[in-house]
ROKE-605629 format. One record per atom (N, C-alpha, C): residue number from 1; residue in one letter; chain; atom name; x, y, z. Coordinates in nm, 2 decimals. Each point is the difference from the previous one (the first is absolute). Layout:
# ROKE-605629
   num   residuo   cadena   atomo       c1       c2       c3
   NUM         a        A      CA        X        Y        Z
...
//
This chain:
# ROKE-605629
   num   residuo   cadena   atomo       c1       c2       c3
     1         m        A       N     1.67     2.81     5.50
     1         m        A      CA     0.04     0.12     0.13
     1         m        A       C     0.08    -0.04     0.10
     2         d        A       N     0.07     0.08     0.06
     2         d        A      CA     0.11    -0.05     0.11
     2         d        A       C    -0.01     0.14     0.06
     3         f        A       N     0.01    -0.03     0.15
     3         f        A      CA    -0.03     0.06     0.11
     3         f        A       C     0.08    -0.07     0.12
     4         p        A       N     0.03     0.11     0.15
     4         p        A      CA     0.05    -0.04     0.10
     4         p        A       C    -0.07    -0.06     0.07
     5         a        A       N     0.02    -0.12     0.04
     5         a        A      CA    -0.07    -0.10     0.07
     5         a        A       C    -0.03     0.00     0.14
     6         r        A       N    -0.10     0.00     0.06
     6         r        A      CA    -0.02     0.03     0.17
     6         r        A       C    -0.01    -0.17     0.01
     7         a        A       N     0.00    -0.02     0.12
     7         a        A      CA     0.00    -0.12     0.10
     7         a        A       C    -0.13    -0.06    -0.05
     8         p        A       N    -0.06    -0.13    -0.03
     8         p        A      CA    -0.11    -0.05    -0.06
     8         p        A       C    -0.11     0.01     0.14
     9         g        A       N    -0.11     0.05    -0.03
     9         g        A      CA    -0.10     0.05     0.09
     9         g        A       C    -0.06    -0.15     0.02
    10         g        A       N     0.02    -0.10    -0.06
    10         g        A      CA    -0.05    -0.17     0.05
    10         g        A       C    -0.06    -0.02    -0.15
    11         e        A       N    -0.08    -0.15    -0.02
    11         e        A      CA     0.01    -0.05    -0.09
    11         e        A       C    -0.19     0.07    -0.05
    12         e        A       N    -0.05     0.01     0.08
    12         e        A      CA    -0.16     0.03     0.01
    12         e        A       C     0.01     0.13    -0.06
    13         r        A       N     0.09     0.08     0.01
    13         r        A      CA     0.00     0.13    -0.05
    13         r        A       C     0.05    -0.01    -0.15
    14         l        A       N     0.09    -0.03    -0.03
    14         l        A      CA     0.07    -0.03    -0.13
    14         l        A       C    -0.11    -0.10    -0.11
    15         v        A       N    -0.06    -0.06     0.06
    15         v        A      CA    -0.10    -0.09    -0.06
    15         v        A       C    -0.13     0.10    -0.04
    16         a        A       N    -0.04     0.10     0.09
    16         a        A      CA    -0.11     0.08    -0.02
    16         a        A       C     0.07     0.08    -0.12
    17         l        A       N     0.11     0.00     0.01
    17         l        A      CA     0.07     0.13    -0.09
    17         l        A       C     0.04    -0.03    -0.14
    18         a        A       N    -0.01    -0.15     0.00
    18         a        A      CA     0.00    -0.08    -0.15
    18         a        A       C    -0.10     0.04    -0.04
    19         e        A       N    -0.10    -0.04     0.08
    19         e        A      CA    -0.15    -0.02    -0.04
    19         e        A       C    -0.07     0.11    -0.05
    20         s        A       N     0.06     0.12     0.06
    20         s        A      CA    -0.03     0.13    -0.06
    20         s        A       C     0.07     0.03    -0.11
    21         i        A       N     0.14    -0.02    -0.04
    21         i        A      CA     0.05     0.00    -0.12
    21         i        A       C    -0.06    -0.06    -0.09
    22         a        A       N    -0.07    -0.11     0.02
    22         a        A      CA    -0.02    -0.10    -0.11
    22         a        A       C    -0.13     0.07    -0.07
    23         r        A       N    -0.05     0.10     0.09
    23         r        A      CA    -0.16     0.05    -0.06
    23         r        A       C     0.02     0.15    -0.05
    24         e        A       N     0.15     0.02    -0.04
    24         e        A      CA     0.04     0.10    -0.07
    24         e        A       C    -0.07    -0.01    -0.12
    25         p        A       N    -0.03     0.13    -0.08
    25         p        A      CA    -0.04    -0.01    -0.14
    25         p        A       C     0.08     0.00    -0.09
    26         g        A       N     0.00    -0.08    -0.11
    26         g        A      CA     0.11    -0.03    -0.07
    26         g        A       C     0.13    -0.10     0.03
    27         l        A       N    -0.02    -0.05     0.12
    27         l        A      CA     0.14    -0.06     0.04
    27         l        A       C     0.00    -0.15    -0.04
    28         i        A       N     0.06    -0.05    -0.08
    28         i        A      CA     0.02    -0.16    -0.03
    28         i        A       C     0.07    -0.08     0.06
    29         w        A       N     0.11     0.04     0.06
    29         w        A      CA     0.05    -0.06     0.09
    29         w        A       C     0.11     0.07     0.10
    30         k        A       N     0.06    -0.06     0.07
    30         k        A      CA     0.12     0.06     0.10
    30         k        A       C     0.09    -0.11     0.05
    31         i        A       N     0.06     0.03     0.00
    31         i        A      CA     0.15    -0.07     0.06
    31         i        A       C     0.06     0.06     0.10
    32         w        A       N     0.00    -0.06     0.14
    32         w        A      CA     0.03     0.09     0.13
    32         w        A       C     0.18    -0.03     0.02
    33         t        A       N     0.06     0.14     0.00
    33         t        A      CA     0.14    -0.02     0.02
    33         t        A       C     0.05     0.00     0.14
    34         e        A       N     0.10    -0.05     0.03
    34         e        A      CA     0.08     0.05     0.14
    34         e        A       C     0.16    -0.01    -0.01
    35         a        A       N     0.04     0.10     0.05
    35         a        A      CA     0.16     0.03     0.02
    35         a        A       C     0.01     0.05     0.12
    36         p        A       N     0.13    -0.03     0.05
    36         p        A      CA     0.01     0.02     0.14
    36         p        A       C    -0.05     0.19     0.02
    37         g        A       N    -0.06     0.03     0.08
    37         g        A      CA    -0.06     0.13     0.03
    37         g        A       C    -0.08     0.08    -0.12
    38         r        A       N    -0.03    -0.09    -0.12
    38         r        A      CA    -0.09     0.06    -0.10
    38         r        A       C    -0.14    -0.10    -0.04
    39         a        A       N    -0.07     0.10    -0.03
    39         a        A      CA    -0.10    -0.13    -0.06
    39         a        A       C    -0.10     0.06    -0.12
    40         g        A       N    -0.06    -0.10    -0.06
    40         g        A      CA    -0.04     0.09    -0.15
    40         g        A       C    -0.11    -0.12    -0.03
    41         g        A       N     0.01     0.00    -0.15
    41         g        A      CA    -0.03    -0.09    -0.10
    41         g        A       C    -0.01     0.03    -0.12
    42         i        A       N    -0.02    -0.07    -0.08
    42         i        A      CA     0.01     0.00    -0.16
    42         i        A       C    -0.15    -0.02    -0.04
    43         y        A       N    -0.04     0.08    -0.07
    43         y        A      CA    -0.15     0.05    -0.02
    43         y        A       C    -0.01    -0.05    -0.17
    44         l        A       N    -0.13    -0.07    -0.03
    44         l        A      CA    -0.05     0.04    -0.15
    44         l        A       C    -0.13     0.06    -0.02
    45         f        A       N    -0.02     0.09    -0.04
    45         f        A      CA    -0.14     0.07     0.03
    45         f        A       C    -0.03     0.00    -0.16
    46         e        A       N    -0.14     0.01    -0.03
    46         e        A      CA    -0.07     0.01    -0.13
    46         e        A       C     0.06     0.13    -0.11
    47         n        A       N     0.04     0.10     0.07
    47         n        A      CA     0.05     0.10    -0.04
    47         n        A       C     0.06     0.10     0.07
    48         r        A       N     0.08     0.09    -0.04
    48         r        A      CA     0.06     0.11     0.07
    48         r        A       C    -0.08     0.09     0.10
    49         v        A       N    -0.12     0.03    -0.09
    49         v        A      CA    -0.09     0.08     0.12
    49         v        A       C    -0.02    -0.08     0.11
    50         a        A       N    -0.01    -0.15     0.02
    50         a        A      CA    -0.06    -0.04     0.10
    50         a        A       C     0.16    -0.01     0.11
    51         a        A       N     0.10    -0.03    -0.09
    51         a        A      CA     0.10    -0.01     0.09
    51         a        A       C     0.02     0.12     0.07
    52         e        A       N    -0.02     0.14    -0.07
    52         e        A      CA     0.05     0.10     0.06
    52         e        A       C    -0.10     0.07     0.12
    53         a        A       N    -0.12    -0.07    -0.02
    53         a        A      CA    -0.12     0.04     0.11
    53         a        A       C     0.06    -0.10     0.11
    54         y        A       N     0.01    -0.10    -0.02
    54         y        A      CA     0.05    -0.10     0.12
    54         y        A       C     0.15     0.07     0.05
    55         h        A       N     0.08     0.03    -0.05
    55         h        A      CA     0.09     0.09     0.04
    55         h        A       C     0.00     0.11     0.09
    56         a        A       N    -0.06     0.06    -0.03
    56         a        A      CA    -0.04     0.11     0.06
    56         a        A       C    -0.10    -0.03     0.13
    57         m        A       N    -0.09    -0.09    -0.01
    57         m        A      CA    -0.06    -0.01     0.16
    57         m        A       C     0.11    -0.12     0.07
    58         h        A       N     0.06    -0.07    -0.03
    58         h        A      CA     0.11    -0.08     0.08
    58         h        A       C     0.07     0.10     0.03
    59         a        A       N     0.08     0.07    -0.08
    59         a        A      CA     0.07     0.09     0.09
    59         a        A       C    -0.06     0.11     0.13
    60         a        A       N    -0.10     0.06    -0.05
    60         a        A      CA    -0.06     0.05     0.13
    60         a        A       C    -0.05    -0.05     0.10
    61         r        A       N    -0.01    -0.15    -0.02
    61         r        A      CA    -0.05    -0.10     0.10
    61         r        A       C     0.12    -0.02     0.10
    62         l        A       N     0.13    -0.04    -0.08
    62         l        A      CA     0.11     0.01     0.07
    62         l        A       C     0.04     0.09     0.07
    63         s        A       N    -0.02     0.12    -0.04
    63         s        A      CA     0.06     0.16     0.04
    63         s        A       C    -0.10     0.01     0.11
    64         a        A       N    -0.15    -0.01     0.04
    64         a        A      CA    -0.02    -0.01     0.10
    64         a        A       C     0.04    -0.07     0.12
    65         q        A       N     0.06    -0.10    -0.04
    65         q        A      CA     0.06    -0.12     0.12
    65         q        A       C     0.16     0.02     0.01
    66         g        A       N     0.05     0.15    -0.04
    66         g        A      CA     0.11     0.04     0.01
    66         g        A       C     0.10    -0.12    -0.08
    67         i        A       N    -0.05    -0.05    -0.12
    67         i        A      CA     0.10    -0.08    -0.06
    67         i        A       C     0.04     0.08    -0.13
    68         g        A       N     0.11     0.02    -0.06
    68         g        A      CA     0.04     0.07    -0.12
    68         g        A       C     0.12     0.05    -0.01
    69         p        A       N     0.08     0.02    -0.12
    69         p        A      CA    -0.10     0.03    -0.11
    69         p        A       C    -0.01    -0.12    -0.07
    70         i        A       N    -0.12    -0.03    -0.07
    70         i        A      CA    -0.04    -0.11    -0.07
    70         i        A       C     0.11     0.05    -0.14
    71         q        A       N     0.02    -0.12    -0.08
    71         q        A      CA     0.11     0.00    -0.13
    71         q        A       C    -0.12    -0.08    -0.11
    72         a        A       N    -0.01     0.04    -0.10
    72         a        A      CA    -0.05    -0.07    -0.13
    72         a        A       C     0.04     0.03    -0.13
    73         e        A       N     0.00    -0.09    -0.06
    73         e        A      CA     0.05    -0.01    -0.15
    73         e        A       C    -0.14    -0.05    -0.08
    74         y        A       N     0.01     0.05    -0.11
    74         y        A      CA    -0.10    -0.07    -0.10
    74         y        A       C     0.04    -0.02    -0.11
    75         r        A       N    -0.02    -0.13    -0.02
    75         r        A      CA     0.02    -0.07    -0.12
    75         r        A       C    -0.10    -0.04    -0.12
    76         g        A       N     0.01    -0.06    -0.08
    76         g        A      CA    -0.08    -0.05    -0.12
    76         g        A       C     0.04    -0.18     0.00
    77         v        A       N    -0.11    -0.06    -0.03
    77         v        A      CA     0.08    -0.15    -0.05
    77         v        A       C     0.00    -0.01    -0.13
    78         n        A       N     0.11    -0.07    -0.02
    78         n        A      CA     0.02    -0.02    -0.15
    78         n        A       C    -0.10    -0.15    -0.02
    79         a        A       N    -0.10     0.06    -0.07
    79         a        A      CA    -0.10    -0.13    -0.04
    79         a        A       C     0.04    -0.10    -0.08
    80         a        A       N     0.10     0.01    -0.12
    80         a        A      CA     0.06    -0.10    -0.08
    80         a        A       C     0.09    -0.10     0.08
    81         l        A       N     0.10     0.03     0.11
    81         l        A      CA     0.08    -0.08     0.05
    81         l        A       C     0.00    -0.08     0.13
    82         t        A       N    -0.12     0.10     0.08
    82         t        A      CA    -0.03    -0.05     0.16
    82         t        A       C    -0.07    -0.14    -0.04
    83         p        A       N    -0.11    -0.04    -0.11
    83         p        A      CA     0.01    -0.14     0.00
    83         p        A       C     0.06    -0.11    -0.01
    84         i        A       N     0.10     0.05    -0.08
    84         i        A      CA     0.06    -0.10     0.01
    84         i        A       C     0.14    -0.05     0.13
    85         t        A       N     0.01     0.09     0.08
    85         t        A      CA     0.03    -0.03     0.10
    85         t        A       C    -0.05    -0.01     0.10
    86         r        A       N    -0.14    -0.04    -0.01
    86         r        A      CA    -0.13    -0.04     0.06
    86         r        A       C    -0.05     0.10     0.12
    87         g        A       N     0.05     0.14    -0.03
    87         g        A      CA    -0.07     0.11     0.06
    87         g        A       C    -0.14     0.02     0.05
    88         p        A       N    -0.05    -0.02     0.09
    88         p        A      CA    -0.16    -0.04     0.01
    88         p        A       C    -0.10     0.12    -0.05
    89         v        A       N     0.00     0.06    -0.10
    89         v        A      CA    -0.07     0.06    -0.05
    89         v        A       C    -0.07     0.00    -0.11
//
């Protein structure tokens, strides 16, 4: 997921957000990403249903803050090759 970034709201706010995201059903892990004017993450969910539910909730949360549009791509994991390159799955 990727979206236009807003100026940080302070470390405490971001830690609270990370803790909230960590409790999302089906989330295995998230890598936080940043680029000039952009923020987002690379997520691994247990399944597509959990990923789509999180996407809908997060898009609504960002929209309520005036942030958007959110961009998301869904991809599967190649279970045979990922362990060879030490992918954390």
